[in-house]
Each structure stands twice: as structure tokens, then as C-alpha cells.
C-alpha positions as a printed NumPy array, in Angstrom:
array([[-19.754,  65.49 , -67.206],
       [-21.444,  64.331, -63.993],
       [-20.421,  61.105, -62.283],
       [-23.752,  59.342, -62.385],
       [-23.909,  55.578, -62.596],
       [-26.005,  54.603, -65.568],
       [-26.925,  51.212, -66.943],
       [-26.669,  51.263, -70.726],
       [-27.723,  48.482, -73.072],
       [-26.094,  48.389, -76.523],
       [-27.872,  46.469, -79.276],
       [-25.97 ,  46.3  , -82.546],
       [-25.248,  43.293, -84.742],
       [-21.687,  44.533, -85.262],
       [-19.253,  43.565, -82.473],
       [-16.869,  46.338, -83.506],
       [-19.562,  49.007, -83.131],
       [-20.483,  47.615, -79.712],
       [-16.807,  47.668, -78.696],
       [-16.294,  51.253, -79.909],
       [-19.511,  52.455, -78.263],
       [-18.535,  50.749, -75.001],
       [-15.114,  52.45 , -75.111],
       [-16.541,  55.901, -75.845],
       [-19.153,  55.573, -73.102],
       [-16.537,  54.322, -70.619],
       [-14.295,  57.326, -71.355],
       [-17.084,  59.737, -70.438],
       [-18.937,  57.617, -67.873],
       [-16.321,  55.423, -66.202],
       [-18.82 ,  54.026, -63.685],
       [-21.437,  53.063, -66.27 ],
       [-22.732,  49.522, -66.392],
       [-22.693,  48.542, -70.05 ],
       [-24.211,  45.393, -71.502],
       [-24.014,  44.649, -75.214],
       [-25.912,  42.296, -77.493],
       [-25.476,  41.508, -81.17 ],
       [-28.843,  39.74 , -81.28 ],
       [-31.894,  41.876, -80.428],
       [-33.893,  38.767, -79.477],
       [-31.304,  37.983, -76.781],
       [-31.556,  41.582, -75.56 ],
       [-35.343,  41.172, -75.241],
       [-34.848,  37.973, -73.237],
       [-32.379,  39.838, -71.024],
       [-34.899,  42.621, -70.348],
       [-37.734,  40.146, -69.811],
       [-35.578,  38.192, -67.357],
       [-34.783,  41.375, -65.413],
       [-38.506,  42.173, -65.278],
       [-39.376,  38.681, -64.047],
       [-36.705,  38.853, -61.36 ],
       [-37.755,  42.398, -60.359],
       [-34.272,  43.7  , -61.145],
       [-33.334,  47.186, -62.266],
       [-33.68 ,  47.769, -65.991],
       [-31.235,  49.684, -68.185],
       [-31.599,  53.464, -68.06 ],
       [-30.728,  53.805, -71.727],
       [-30.906,  51.505, -74.733],
       [-28.78 ,  52.304, -77.787],
       [-30.368,  50.465, -80.688],
       [-29.15 ,  49.936, -84.234],
       [-31.897,  50.007, -86.871],
       [-30.527,  47.671, -89.539],
       [-29.835,  44.189, -88.201],
       [-30.339,  40.826, -89.916],
       [-32.099,  38.655, -87.304],
       [-34.51 ,  41.279, -86.014],
       [-34.347,  44.886, -87.075],
       [-34.607,  47.825, -84.711],
       [-38.244,  48.489, -85.674],
       [-39.324,  44.997, -84.683],
       [-37.379,  45.326, -81.425],
       [-39.178,  48.611, -80.697],
       [-42.575,  46.975, -81.224],
       [-41.62 ,  44.214, -78.786],
       [-40.224,  46.589, -76.161],
       [-43.385,  48.714, -76.421],
       [-45.444,  45.576, -75.713],
       [-43.231,  44.71 , -72.724],
       [-43.547,  48.259, -71.385],
       [-47.329,  48.221, -71.648],
       [-47.62 ,  44.819, -69.949],
       [-45.131,  45.6  , -67.185],
       [-45.674,  49.353, -66.689],
       [-42.125,  50.611, -67.1  ],
       [-40.355,  53.028, -69.422],
       [-36.853,  52.922, -70.865],
       [-35.347,  55.628, -73.039],
       [-34.277,  54.26 , -76.414],
       [-31.884,  56.073, -78.686],
       [-31.516,  54.822, -82.218],
       [-28.022,  54.942, -83.604],
       [-27.305,  54.041, -87.148],
       [-24.735,  54.516, -89.863],
       [-27.2  ,  56.124, -92.261],
       [-30.274,  58.056, -91.253],
       [-33.013,  58.478, -93.793],
       [-35.699,  61.075, -93.263],
       [-38.274,  58.251, -93.273],
       [-36.451,  56.58 , -90.372],
       [-36.573,  59.784, -88.329],
       [-40.302,  60.105, -88.999],
       [-40.91 ,  56.435, -88.16 ],
       [-38.867,  56.768, -84.951],
       [-41.261,  59.471, -83.72 ],
       [-44.107,  56.936, -83.797],
       [-42.499,  55.043, -80.883],
       [-42.917,  56.618, -77.458],
       [-39.724,  54.96 , -76.217],
       [-37.49 ,  56.592, -78.856],
       [-35.973,  59.83 , -77.63 ],
       [-33.712,  60.624, -80.599],
       [-31.819,  59.229, -83.573],
       [-28.019,  59.545, -83.62 ],
       [-25.616,  58.808, -86.442],
       [-22.687,  56.481, -85.681],
       [-20.133,  56.721, -84.288],
       [-21.266,  57.709, -80.828],
       [-19.916,  61.073, -79.664],
       [-19.389,  62.831, -76.348],
       [-22.171,  65.249, -77.325],
       [-24.587,  62.371, -77.97 ],
       [-23.755,  60.855, -74.579],
       [-24.355,  64.211, -72.873],
       [-27.684,  64.534, -74.672],
       [-28.73 ,  61.042, -73.581],
       [-27.851,  61.807, -69.967],
       [-29.865,  64.995, -70.086],
       [-32.835,  62.825, -71.017]])
């Protein structure tokens, strides 16, 4: 795998999933910058703050679908609005423990979503994300 520095944002309400994803990513991309949030609203504030300060945004967002405070679908609507207002694009990959056909169809309605992966994160999924 190539040694490219990537900034990856993990958004999952489960700390254990964030920890495992961080570990798997770090094994395959040791130089990656990884930020993790259990609250999607905090992740939106983080992105908005980076935009306001003209800082570099994450290259990849790994987003869980089912979360209690704000689900992945609501997050996607908000990130789409931010992208339209601020003219940027971030690749979002949904990762979830159970993928329903309806979720895959719904994911295609968001221009930011590149693909849906089933947890846990794998080396192959990381390679696919890096390929874009």
C-alpha cells in the first residue's frame, strides 16, 4: 500500500468501533491523521470550524448510519448543505454493521457517498477508499 498521508474522519457512536477502525487504518496507513467523533453534530462543528479557519478538510469520512443523536442520513444532508455553501467535496464512505438494500439505494442519492462497507473495516476497504 502506498505511503500517502491521508486525513480520515471517523464518525460512529460506538467508541469501540472507532478504536478498532483507528487501529486497522493505522496498521495500513501509519502516517494517516485520524480524528474520531461519537457525536455527528460535533463532527459537523469540527468540519465547519475547519472551513471557517480555511484549514484542510478530511480526505475521507467514514460514517456510521445508525446513531442515536443524529443518524448518518441526517449528517449527509448537513454535509451536502455545507459542501454547496462552501464549494468543497469530501468522499464519504458509509460503514455499518448491517446493510439493507434500501440503505444502499438511499446512499446513491447522496453525491458525497462513494460506497457502503460492512463493519469491521478491512484492508481491502481501505485500499478501495484510497483508490477513490
